[in-house]
N, C-alpha and C positions, 0 to 999 in steps of 0.2 A: 845740796843739803835739803832743800825744801822737797825736792823730788823723792829723796829717800824717806823723809817723814811722811809724805803723801802716800808713798808705796806701803809703808808700815801701817798707816791707818787703814788703807784699803785691805791689806792682808788681815788685819784685826777684825774689820767689818765682815770680811768673807768668812773668817773663822767663827765669829759670833753667829752669823747667818746659818752656817752649817751645823753648829752646835744646837741652835734652836730647832732646826729641821730634824736632827737626830733625836732630840728630846721629845719632840712632837710625835715622831714615829714610835718611840719607846712607849709613850703614854697610850697610843692607839693599840700597840701590841699587848700591853698590860691589860687594857680594857677588853680586848678580844680574848685574851687568855682567861680572864674572869668569866666572860660569857660562856666560853667552852667548859670551864669548870662547873658552872651552874647547870649547863645542859647535861654534863656527865653525871652530876648528882641526881638530876631528875630522871635520867635514863636508868641509872642504877636502882632507884626506888621502884620504877615501873617494872624493871626486870625481876626484882625481888618479889613483887606482887604477882607477876606472871608465874614465877617458879613456885610460889606458895599455892597459887590456884591450880597449876598443873599437878603438883604433888597431892593436893587435896582431892582433885578430881579422880586421880588414879587410886587413891586410898579409899574414897567413898564408893568406888565401883565394886569393891570387894572381889576383884578378879584375881586370877592366879598371878601373883606378883613375880614368881620365878620366871614365867614366860616373858614378861616385860623386861625383867632384868637381863635375860638372855638377849633380847632384841636390842636393848640399848647398851649392852656390854658392861653393866655395872650393877651392883646390888645396893647402891646408896640411893639417897633421895635425889630429887632434881637439882642439878648444879648448872653453873655457867657452861661447863664443858659438855653436858649431855642433854641440855634442854631441847636442842634441835632434834635430837634422836627421839625424845618423847613426843614432840610436836609432829614429827614425821612418821610415827608408827603407822604402818599400813594395817588396815583391818583384815589381815590375811587369815587369821585363825580366830574369828569371833566366837565360835563355839567353845574353843579351848579357854578363851579368856573369861567367858561368862558361865562356863559349866559349873564351877564351884557354887556360884550364887544360885543358879537354877536348881541344881540338885539339892541344895540345902533347904530350899523352899518347897520342894515337892511334898505332897501329902500322899500317903499310901492309898492306893485306889483300887 
């Protein structure tokens, strides 16, 4: 009888120990999840600033936007889906991009 009681107490202690272990791991996982959420929020804010800056840069250049739209494959502003296309635009046709600005500032000579 005492052996059964001792075995029962041991099993209960084992259960309590495992429960504490699982609860501790849960707290750690929740803390890590919060850290990741905070990082995601910061990264999202930075990405929004980058997109705004890229869009502003291309808008202020007063270049032929239709050529850029053709290169990035869209006629919308900078988005999560096309930002890498904007950042990776090769300077293949610089004259075509700048031509409207240059010709609009020429003076008859």
